[in-house]
MILUMFI-728896 format. One record per residue (C-alpha): residue number from 1; chain; x, y, z. Coordinates in steps of 0.05 Angstrom, whole numbers. Each point is the difference from the previous one (the first is absolute). Example, Ala and Ser with C-alpha at 12.3 -4.5 7.8 and 13.67 -1.06 7.14 Angstrom:
% residues 2
(1,"A",(246,-90,156));
(2,"A",(27,69,-13));
% end
This chain:
% residues 169
(1,"A",(-949,605,-1227));
(2,"A",(73,-18,-1));
(3,"A",(30,-37,-57));
(4,"A",(34,-65,22));
(5,"A",(71,-8,-24));
(6,"A",(16,-63,-35));
(7,"A",(51,-40,38));
(8,"A",(70,7,-27));
(9,"A",(27,-70,-10));
(10,"A",(70,26,-9));
(11,"A",(-2,35,68));
(12,"A",(-28,-62,34));
(13,"A",(55,-42,-29));
(14,"A",(53,50,24));
(15,"A",(-30,0,71));
(16,"A",(-3,-76,1));
(17,"A",(73,-4,-23));
(18,"A",(21,51,53));
(19,"A",(-36,-38,55));
(20,"A",(31,-65,-24));
(21,"A",(70,32,1));
(22,"A",(-12,27,70));
(23,"A",(-23,-69,25));
(24,"A",(60,-34,-32));
(25,"A",(47,53,31));
(26,"A",(-31,-11,69));
(27,"A",(8,-75,-6));
(28,"A",(73,8,-21));
(29,"A",(15,48,58));
(30,"A",(-34,-45,51));
(31,"A",(36,-62,-25));
(32,"A",(67,38,-1));
(33,"A",(-12,22,72));
(34,"A",(-18,-70,22));
(35,"A",(62,-28,-35));
(36,"A",(44,52,32));
(37,"A",(-29,-15,69));
(38,"A",(12,-74,-11));
(39,"A",(71,12,-23));
(40,"A",(13,46,59));
(41,"A",(-26,-53,47));
(42,"A",(43,-53,-34));
(43,"A",(62,44,5));
(44,"A",(-14,13,73));
(45,"A",(-8,-75,13));
(46,"A",(64,-16,-37));
(47,"A",(40,53,37));
(48,"A",(-28,-20,67));
(49,"A",(17,-73,-14));
(50,"A",(72,21,-17));
(51,"A",(6,37,66));
(52,"A",(-26,-60,38));
(53,"A",(47,-47,-38));
(54,"A",(60,45,16));
(55,"A",(-21,2,73));
(56,"A",(-8,-76,2));
(57,"A",(68,-12,-32));
(58,"A",(34,48,48));
(59,"A",(-35,-33,59));
(60,"A",(18,-71,-22));
(61,"A",(72,19,-8));
(62,"A",(1,31,69));
(63,"A",(-34,-61,30));
(64,"A",(54,-45,-30));
(65,"A",(53,43,33));
(66,"A",(-38,-1,66));
(67,"A",(-1,-76,-2));
(68,"A",(75,0,-12));
(69,"A",(9,47,59));
(70,"A",(-42,-44,46));
(71,"A",(41,-60,-22));
(72,"A",(65,36,16));
(73,"A",(23,8,-72));
(74,"A",(-2,76,1));
(75,"A",(32,44,53));
(76,"A",(-39,51,40));
(77,"A",(35,58,-36));
(78,"A",(-15,-31,-68));
(79,"A",(-73,-10,20));
(80,"A",(-6,72,24));
(81,"A",(28,24,-66));
(82,"A",(-48,-46,-39));
(83,"A",(-58,23,43));
(84,"A",(16,74,-10));
(85,"A",(4,-11,-75));
(86,"A",(-65,-38,1));
(87,"A",(-37,54,39));
(88,"A",(26,53,-48));
(89,"A",(-22,-42,-60));
(90,"A",(-70,-9,28));
(91,"A",(-4,74,18));
(92,"A",(18,16,-72));
(93,"A",(-59,-42,-23));
(94,"A",(-50,42,40));
(95,"A",(1,62,-45));
(96,"A",(-16,-43,-60));
(97,"A",(-71,-9,27));
(98,"A",(-9,76,-2));
(99,"A",(24,3,-72));
(100,"A",(-55,-45,-25));
(101,"A",(-58,30,-37));
(102,"A",(-52,-35,43));
(103,"A",(-72,-6,-26));
(104,"A",(-45,27,55));
(105,"A",(-32,-67,14));
(106,"A",(68,-31,17));
(107,"A",(23,53,50));
(108,"A",(-21,-41,61));
(109,"A",(38,-61,-26));
(110,"A",(62,43,-14));
(111,"A",(-3,29,71));
(112,"A",(-1,-70,29));
(113,"A",(60,-21,-43));
(114,"A",(37,61,23));
(115,"A",(-19,-12,73));
(116,"A",(25,-72,-7));
(117,"A",(67,25,-25));
(118,"A",(6,52,55));
(119,"A",(-16,-53,52));
(120,"A",(52,-46,-31));
(121,"A",(52,55,9));
(122,"A",(-19,6,73));
(123,"A",(8,-75,7));
(124,"A",(68,3,-33));
(125,"A",(22,56,46));
(126,"A",(-21,-42,61));
(127,"A",(37,-59,-30));
(128,"A",(62,44,-7));
(129,"A",(-6,18,73));
(130,"A",(-4,-74,17));
(131,"A",(65,-12,-39));
(132,"A",(33,56,40));
(133,"A",(-27,-19,69));
(134,"A",(-20,-73,-4));
(135,"A",(-63,19,38));
(136,"A",(-54,-51,-16));
(137,"A",(-55,51,15));
(138,"A",(22,41,-61));
(139,"A",(2,-64,-41));
(140,"A",(-71,-15,21));
(141,"A",(-20,71,-16));
(142,"A",(31,-7,-69));
(143,"A",(-39,-64,-12));
(144,"A",(-65,32,23));
(145,"A",(11,59,-47));
(146,"A",(17,-47,-56));
(147,"A",(-66,-37,11));
(148,"A",(-37,66,0));
(149,"A",(35,20,-65));
(150,"A",(-20,-66,-31));
(151,"A",(-72,11,22));
(152,"A",(-1,69,-31));
(153,"A",(27,-30,-64));
(154,"A",(-53,-54,-1));
(155,"A",(-54,53,12));
(156,"A",(30,42,-56));
(157,"A",(-1,-59,-48));
(158,"A",(-72,-16,18));
(159,"A",(-20,73,-9));
(160,"A",(36,4,-66));
(161,"A",(-31,-64,-27));
(162,"A",(-70,20,24));
(163,"A",(6,68,-34));
(164,"A",(29,-31,-63));
(165,"A",(-57,-51,-5));
(166,"A",(-53,54,11));
(167,"A",(31,40,-57));
(168,"A",(-3,-58,-48));
(169,"A",(-73,-15,12));
% end
C-alpha cells in the first residue's frame, strides 16, 4: 500500500498566489487592450471629423465665391482660378482618408466619406466646365453630382453613427 503524502500548505499557497498573479495579469492585459482599442477609435473619429471640417470649410468658401460669380462680382477668369484652387484643395484632402488608422468596423463608413469627396470633385469639375462654357447641362450635371455626394456623406454619417453606437453597447 502506498503511503499518502501530507499536503504541503506552502506549495498550495505558492500555487494559489501564482494563479492569482496570472489572473490579475490577464485582467490588466485585457483592460489595456480594450482601452487602446477605445483610444484608437477615438483618435480615428477625431481625425475623421477634422477632415470633414476642413472639407466643409473649403466648400463653404468656394460656395461664397460661386455666389459672388453668379451675382457678377467676380470675373470669369477669377472664378476659374478660384475653382482650380478649390479642386486642388479638395483633391489634397482625399489622401488624408488613406492615412487614417481605421478600425475594421469603420471601413465601410470611411469608404462612403471618400466616395462623397470624390463625387464632390467630379461635381466641381463639371461646375468648372459650366463656368468655361455657360452650358446649363453641365451646371445641371454638377448639381446632380453634388446631390449624389451629399447622399454618400449622409450614408457615411449614418453608417459611422450606427457602428459607433454598436461599439458602445
